[in-house]
VORO-975866 format. One record per residue (C-alpha): residue number from 1; x, y negated, z negated; residue in one letter. Coordinates in steps of 0.05 Angstrom, whole numbers, plus 5000, padded with zeros to 4 digits. Example, Ala and Ser with C-alpha at 12.3 -4.5 7.8 and 13.67 -1.06 7.14 Angstrom:
% VORO-975866
num|c1|c2|c3|residu
1|5246|5090|4844|A
2|5273|5021|4857|S
***
This chain:
% VORO-975866
num|c1|c2|c3|residu
1|3710|5769|0174|M
2|3782|5778|0152|T
3|3847|5797|0187|H
4|3889|5836|0138|G
5|3885|5800|0072|S
6|3874|5729|0100|E
7|3804|5703|0119|P
8|3795|5676|0190|V
9|3769|5605|0191|K
10|3725|5586|0250|A
11|3740|5516|0275|V
12|3689|5481|0319|P
13|3713|5461|0388|V
14|3730|5387|0393|R
15|3711|5345|0454|H
16|3750|5280|0447|P
17|3742|5260|0520|W
18|3666|5261|0512|R
19|3672|5206|0460|W
20|3721|5167|0503|V
21|3675|5171|0563|T
22|3614|5152|0521|A
23|3653|5092|0492|A
24|3673|5068|0561|L
25|3601|5073|0587|V
26|3575|5036|0526|A
27|3626|4980|0535|V
28|3611|4970|0609|F
29|3536|4972|0597|A
30|3541|4923|0540|A
31|3585|4877|0581|N
32|3535|4878|0639|A
33|3476|4862|0593|L
34|3516|4807|0559|W
35|3534|4777|0626|S
36|3462|4775|0649|L
37|3437|4747|0583|A
38|3488|4691|0579|T
39|3494|4671|0653|E
40|3474|4598|0654|A
41|3455|4599|0728|R
42|3403|4654|0715|L
43|3341|4619|0688|D
44|3306|4668|0642|W
45|3252|4617|0627|D
46|3230|4623|0700|V
47|3228|4699|0693|V
48|3183|4693|0632|G
49|3140|4640|0666|E
50|3124|4682|0728|Y
51|3125|4753|0698|L
52|3050|4751|0684|F
53|3030|4697|0733|S
54|2966|4709|0772|E
55|3000|4714|0839|Q
56|3050|4766|0815|I
57|2997|4807|0779|V
58|2953|4805|0841|D
59|3012|4830|0883|G
60|3025|4884|0831|L
61|2953|4909|0837|M
62|2960|4912|0912|V
63|3025|4952|0905|T
64|2991|5002|0858|L
65|2932|5008|0904|M
66|2977|5021|0964|L
67|3016|5073|0925|T
68|2954|5110|0903|A
69|2917|5109|0970|V
70|2979|5125|1012|A
71|2999|5183|0966|M
72|2928|5211|0966|L
73|2928|5208|1042|M
74|2997|5239|1045|G
75|2979|5296|0998|I
76|2915|5314|1036|V
77|2952|5310|1103|L
78|3010|5350|1074|G
79|2965|5408|1052|V
80|2929|5410|1119|V
81|2994|5407|1158|L
82|3027|5460|1115|A
83|2968|5508|1125|V
84|2970|5493|1200|M
85|3045|5506|1202|W
86|3034|5575|1172|L
87|2977|5591|1220|S
88|2987|5651|1267|P
89|2957|5608|1323|N
90|3018|5580|1361|P
91|2980|5517|1384|L
92|2958|5500|1313|V
93|3028|5514|1286|S
94|3060|5475|1343|G
95|3016|5414|1331|A
96|3037|5414|1258|S
97|3110|5420|1277|W
98|3105|5363|1327|F
99|3071|5317|1275|Y
100|3125|5331|1223|I
101|3181|5322|1275|W
102|3152|5255|1299|L
103|3137|5222|1232|F
104|3199|5247|1196|R
105|3243|5228|1255|G
106|3224|5154|1257|T
107|3235|5103|1201|P
108|3174|5084|1159|V
109|3189|5011|1174|L
110|3182|5024|1248|V
111|3116|5059|1236|Q
112|3090|5001|1195|L
113|3107|4952|1251|L
114|3077|4999|1302|F
115|3009|5000|1268|W
116|3011|4925|1255|F
117|3025|4909|1329|F
118|2982|4965|1358|L
119|2932|4913|1384|A
120|2984|4888|1434|S
121|2977|4951|1475|I
122|2909|4976|1451|Y
123|2866|4914|1441|P
124|2805|4959|1439|H
125|2802|5028|1405|V
126|2745|5077|1409|S
127|2723|5148|1395|I
128|2685|5184|1449|G
129|2688|5239|1501|I
130|2760|5248|1527|P
131|2783|5232|1598|F
132|2736|5174|1613|G
133|2673|5200|1579|G
134|2623|5156|1542|P
135|2645|5117|1481|E
136|2613|5135|1415|L
137|2646|5086|1367|V
138|2694|5030|1383|G
139|2716|4959|1368|G
140|2773|4909|1368|S
141|2839|4936|1342|S
142|2850|4872|1301|K
143|2783|4883|1266|D
144|2791|4958|1256|L
145|2865|4956|1236|I
146|2877|4894|1193|P
147|2943|4889|1154|P
148|2917|4930|1095|I
149|2897|4987|1141|V
150|2963|4982|1179|A
151|3000|4987|1113|A
152|2961|5048|1090|I
153|2968|5083|1157|F
154|3043|5069|1161|G
155|3056|5094|1090|L
156|3005|5150|1089|G
157|3019|5183|1156|F
158|3094|5182|1142|N
159|3084|5211|1073|E
160|3040|5267|1102|G
161|3100|5294|1141|A
162|3144|5298|1078|Y
163|3088|5327|1036|M
164|3076|5381|1089|A
165|3147|5406|1078|E
166|3139|5404|1003|I
167|3073|5442|1004|V
168|3102|5492|1054|R
169|3160|5506|1008|A
170|3112|5515|0949|G
171|3069|5564|0988|I
172|3131|5602|1009|G
173|3151|5610|0936|S
174|3089|5653|0921|V
175|3101|5727|0927|D
176|3072|5757|0991|E
177|3041|5813|0949|G
178|2991|5761|0922|Q
179|2963|5750|0992|E
180|2961|5824|1007|E
181|2922|5837|0943|A
182|2874|5781|0961|A
183|2863|5812|1030|K
184|2850|5879|0997|A
185|2796|5846|0955|L
186|2763|5819|1018|G
187|2781|5745|1009|L
188|2787|5703|1072|S
189|2851|5666|1089|R
190|2823|5600|1064|M
191|2797|5631|1000|Q
192|2864|5663|0988|T
193|2900|5597|1000|M
194|2852|5558|0955|R
195|2843|5606|0898|R
196|2907|5647|0896|I
197|2966|5615|0931|V
198|2960|5540|0919|L
199|2948|5544|0843|P
200|3012|5585|0836|Q
201|3050|5541|0884|A
202|3035|5479|0843|M
203|3094|5489|0796|R
204|3140|5483|0857|V
205|3100|5428|0890|I
206|3091|5381|0830|V
207|3164|5360|0816|P
208|3180|5335|0887|P
209|3110|5305|0893|T
210|3125|5264|0831|G
211|3190|5241|0862|N
212|3152|5223|0926|E
213|3102|5182|0885|T
214|3157|5143|0851|I
215|3190|5133|0919|S
216|3124|5109|0948|M
217|3117|5056|0894|L
218|3183|5026|0917|K
219|3174|5040|0991|T
220|3109|4999|0989|S
221|3154|4937|0985|S
222|3167|4947|1060|L
223|3096|4922|1072|V
224|3125|4853|1061|S
225|3150|4854|1133|V
226|3078|4850|1158|I
227|3063|4792|1111|A
228|3016|4831|1066|Y
229|3017|4804|0995|A
230|3041|4862|0953|E
231|3089|4852|0895|L
232|3152|4836|0932|L
233|3119|4790|0983|Y
234|3083|4753|0927|S
235|3151|4741|0895|A
236|3179|4718|0962|Q
237|3122|4668|0970|L
238|3138|4638|0902|I
239|3214|4632|0911|Y
240|3203|4602|0980|A
241|3172|4543|0942|R
242|3216|4537|0880|N
243|3282|4568|0907|Y
244|3289|4612|0845|K
245|3305|4673|0888|T
246|3342|4716|0838|I
247|3294|4701|0781|E
248|3234|4722|0822|L
249|3270|4784|0846|L
250|3283|4800|0773|V
251|3208|4792|0759|V
252|3191|4841|0815|A
253|3245|4890|0791|S
254|3218|4889|0720|I
255|3149|4910|0745|W
256|3178|4964|0791|Y
257|3220|4992|0733|L
258|3160|4990|0685|A
259|3114|5031|0730|F
260|3170|5076|0754|T
261|3181|5094|0680|T
262|3107|5107|0670|V
263|3105|5153|0731|L
264|3168|5189|0708|T
265|3137|5204|0640|V
266|3072|5227|0673|G
267|3111|5272|0721|Q
268|3148|5304|0663|Y
269|3085|5324|0626|Y
270|3051|5347|0690|L
271|3111|5392|0703|E
272|3106|5420|0633|R
273|3032|5434|0644|Y
274|3042|5473|0708|F
275|3105|5508|0681|A
276|3063|5543|0627|R
277|3064|5618|0636|G
278|3122|5617|0685|S
279|3176|5606|0633|S
280|3182|5609|0558|R
281|3230|5551|0557|Y
282|3209|5483|0584|V
283|3269|5437|0592|P
284|3267|5373|0550|P
285|3258|5305|0582|S
286|3319|5262|0593|R
287|3303|5219|0532|I
288|3294|5281|0488|E
289|3359|5309|0515|Y
290|3398|5245|0499|V
291|3371|5238|0428|F
292|3379|5312|0412|R
293|3453|5309|0431|N
294|3464|5240|0401|L
295|3440|5259|0331|F
296|3459|5332|0330|R
297|3507|5351|0274|H
298|3542|5417|0280|R
299|3554|5452|0214|R
300|3625|5480|0211|P
301|3629|5554|0200|A
302|3646|5571|0129|S
303|3703|5614|0109|E
304|3688|5687|0116|G
305|3641|5676|0176|E
306|3660|5694|0247|A
***
C-alpha cells in the first residue's frame, strides 16, 4: 500500500515495559531461589532424608484418601442438594437451603472439631423410630465415629454445601427449552435431570469442581488438629523429635505442590473434554500460554504491505 509515491512501512508495536517487568520478576525469583539454596541454616540434607520416608509417605496416602473420599461425598451431596433446591416442594427446597446455610456459614475447622468431640454430648448414637420409638441400629459414638470418620464427615459434609451451589449454577446454565422439550417427549423430572440437564451442565460444573478438589487436598491438613496422621501431622510428629521444623514443612509443601500440579493438569484436560462442541477454541493451559508467548517471533511487515 502506498501513499502518493512513497510506500508505507508497517512498524510492529514495541512493548518495552513488558520486558522490564519480566526482567524484574526474573531477578526477584532468581534471588529468592538463590537465598533458599544457599541458606546455611536450612538443612537440605534433612529435606532429602525425609522426603520419601515411610512416615511421610504413609501420611501422604492418608491425605490422598481423605481428599478422594471427602470430594466423592461432597459431589454426591452437592448433586442431591442442588436437585432438592430446585424442587417445587417448599419443604424439600427449604431443607436444602438450611443445609447449605448451616455448613457454609460455619468454618470447616469447627465442623471437624464438632464431629471429633460429638461423643461428649452424644455418647450413644442410634437409628430407630423417632420420638422415643424402638432402636434399630446403635452403638457407642467413639466406636462409630473414630478420628478417620470424623475427618471424612467434617470435610465431606462441608464440601457438599459448596458443591450444591456449583451444581445449581451449572444446572441454571442449561437453557430452559431443553427441559420443556424433555417434558414434551414424556421424560420424568429425574430422567430429564440425569439424561439432558446434567450432561450439558458439566462444562460449567467441572472447572470449579477441579478447584474444589485442589482446595480439598490442602484443606485436609486441618485434620491435624484432631491428631489424625495425614501428611502435615506426620511432618509435625517428626519435627517434634528432631526440631527441624522448617525442613519438615518444606517436605510437606513439596508433596502438596506435586499433587496440586497433577490435579491442575488433570483439571485442564477434563475441561477440554467437556468443552468439546460448545466452542471451537479451547484456551491453552498456562504452561502452553507462557511458552507460546516466550518463543513467539513476530515477522515485521515488509514494505508494500499494510
